[in-house]
C-alpha positions as CSV (number, residue, x, y, z in Angstrom):
1,M,36.5,-66.1,-34.5
2,A,39.9,-67.2,-33.2
3,T,41.0,-65.7,-29.9
4,T,44.4,-64.1,-29.8
5,R,46.7,-64.8,-26.9
6,P,48.5,-61.8,-25.4
7,A,52.0,-61.0,-26.5
8,E,54.8,-62.3,-24.3
9,V,56.1,-59.2,-22.5
10,E,59.6,-58.9,-20.9
11,L,60.0,-55.7,-18.9
12,S,62.9,-54.0,-17.3
13,V,61.7,-51.3,-15.0
14,P,63.3,-49.1,-12.3
15,D,62.4,-50.0,-8.7
16,D,60.7,-46.7,-8.0
17,V,57.9,-47.3,-10.6
18,P,54.6,-48.2,-8.7
19,E,53.0,-51.5,-9.3
20,R,49.8,-49.9,-10.7
21,R,51.8,-48.1,-13.4
22,L,53.8,-51.3,-14.1
23,A,50.6,-53.1,-14.8
24,A,49.5,-50.4,-17.2
25,V,52.8,-50.6,-19.0
26,R,52.5,-54.4,-19.4
27,R,48.8,-54.1,-20.6
28,H,49.8,-51.6,-23.3
29,F,52.3,-54.1,-24.8
30,E,50.1,-57.2,-24.3
31,Q,47.4,-55.6,-26.5
32,L,49.7,-55.6,-29.5
33,A,49.0,-59.2,-30.1
34,R,45.6,-58.2,-31.7
35,Y,47.5,-56.8,-34.7
36,S,49.4,-60.0,-35.6
37,N,48.5,-63.6,-36.4
38,E,52.0,-64.7,-35.2
39,P,53.1,-65.0,-31.6
40,L,54.9,-61.8,-30.5
41,V,57.7,-61.3,-28.0
42,V,57.9,-57.7,-26.7
43,R,60.9,-56.6,-24.8
44,A,60.7,-53.2,-23.2
45,T,63.1,-51.2,-21.0
46,V,61.7,-48.3,-19.0
47,R,64.3,-45.9,-17.5
48,H,64.9,-42.4,-16.3
49,A,66.0,-40.1,-19.1
50,H,69.2,-38.2,-18.5
51,G,69.2,-39.2,-14.9
52,G,67.1,-36.3,-13.6
53,P,63.8,-34.5,-13.6
54,G,62.5,-32.7,-16.6
55,E,59.6,-32.4,-19.0
56,R,59.9,-36.0,-20.1
57,P,61.8,-37.9,-17.4
58,Y,60.9,-41.5,-18.6
59,T,62.1,-43.2,-21.7
60,V,60.9,-46.5,-23.1
61,D,62.9,-48.6,-25.5
62,A,60.8,-51.4,-26.9
63,H,61.2,-53.9,-29.7
64,I,59.1,-56.8,-31.0
65,R,60.3,-60.0,-32.5
66,S,57.5,-61.8,-34.4
67,G,57.4,-65.4,-35.6
68,S,58.6,-64.4,-39.1
69,S,61.9,-63.1,-37.5
70,R,61.0,-59.5,-38.2
71,T,62.0,-56.9,-35.6
72,L,60.2,-53.7,-35.0
73,A,61.4,-51.0,-32.6
74,A,60.3,-47.8,-30.9
75,H,62.0,-45.3,-28.6
76,V,59.8,-42.8,-26.7
77,S,60.1,-40.2,-23.9
78,A,57.2,-39.1,-21.8
79,P,56.2,-37.6,-18.5
80,G,55.3,-41.0,-16.9
81,P,56.2,-44.6,-17.5
82,D,52.7,-45.5,-18.6
83,A,52.4,-42.6,-21.0
84,A,55.8,-43.5,-22.5
85,A,54.7,-47.2,-22.8
86,E,51.4,-46.1,-24.4
87,A,53.2,-44.0,-27.0
88,A,55.8,-46.8,-27.7
89,A,52.9,-49.3,-28.1
90,D,51.2,-46.9,-30.5
91,R,54.3,-46.6,-32.7
92,L,54.7,-50.4,-32.6
93,R,51.0,-50.9,-33.5
94,R,51.4,-48.6,-36.5
95,Q,54.5,-50.6,-37.7
96,L,52.6,-53.9,-37.2
97,R,49.7,-52.6,-39.3
98,R,52.1,-51.5,-42.0
99,V,53.7,-54.9,-42.1
100,A,50.2,-56.5,-42.2
101,G,49.4,-54.1,-45.1
102,A,52.5,-55.4,-46.9
103,D,51.2,-58.9,-46.5
104,V,47.8,-57.9,-48.0
105,A,49.6,-56.3,-51.0
106,Q,51.3,-59.7,-51.6
107,R,48.2,-61.8,-51.3
108,D,47.9,-62.4,-55.1
109,E,51.5,-63.4,-55.6
110,P,51.9,-67.0,-56.9
111,R,54.2,-68.0,-54.1
112,T,51.7,-66.7,-51.5
113,L,48.9,-68.6,-53.1
114,Q,50.9,-71.8,-53.3
115,R,51.8,-71.5,-49.6
116,A,48.1,-70.9,-48.7
117,L,47.0,-73.9,-50.7
118,A,49.7,-76.1,-49.1
119,D,48.5,-74.9,-45.6
120,L,44.9,-76.0,-46.4
121,G,46.2,-79.6,-46.6
122,L,44.1,-80.6,-49.6
123,G,46.9,-82.3,-51.3
124,E,46.3,-83.9,-54.7
125,R,42.9,-85.4,-53.9
126,A,40.2,-84.9,-56.6
127,R,36.9,-83.2,-56.1
128,P,34.7,-85.9,-54.4
129,W,31.7,-85.3,-56.6
130,L,33.6,-86.2,-59.8
131,K,34.0,-89.8,-61.0
132,P,37.5,-91.0,-61.6
133,P,38.6,-90.6,-65.3
134,E,38.3,-94.4,-66.0
135,E,34.7,-94.5,-64.8
136,R,33.5,-91.5,-66.9
137,E,31.7,-92.1,-70.2
138,I,30.7,-89.8,-73.0
139,V,26.9,-89.3,-73.2
140,R,25.7,-88.3,-76.6
141,Q,22.6,-86.2,-76.7
142,R,21.4,-83.3,-78.7
143,T,21.2,-80.0,-77.1
144,Y,18.6,-78.8,-79.6
145,S,15.3,-80.0,-81.0
146,D,15.0,-81.6,-84.5
147,N,11.6,-79.9,-85.1
148,P,11.7,-76.4,-83.6
149,P,8.3,-74.8,-83.2
150,G,7.6,-72.0,-85.7
151,D,7.0,-68.6,-84.4
152,Y,3.5,-68.5,-86.0
153,G,2.4,-71.5,-84.1
154,L,2.9,-69.7,-80.8
155,V,0.8,-66.7,-81.7
156,E,-2.9,-67.0,-81.1
157,P,-5.2,-65.8,-84.0
158,E,-7.4,-62.9,-83.3
């Protein structure tokens, strides 16, 4: 099983956020890499909402840019910076899973199959167990017997 590397996280956080909570914020966003096969870049801004205390004083604005140039975003308010980051990461996780589901829905499309075959790198080489056409010959043989046994010959007399 291939290991996933953590998402690249760029954080902008106020100076009054403790280091322990900052590490928790970063960890929530780094774990998003498990939901994508492409490298992810997560940019998040943690700030005080409305400049004062309240029920949800911290706001997180986060967005993800994946390798396919798709951008996903989340905006969340919560009582603490780590709680806001966890909620934002949860919303981004759901969006990533929805995008992955769209990829699954398209897996039988001819263009998707052609891309997958091209990625395998098999090219035009033939199957190795087959002879080239010029070396093949037709072998004539019967697939049935000239003298089939009768049904009565197989039954033992009593």
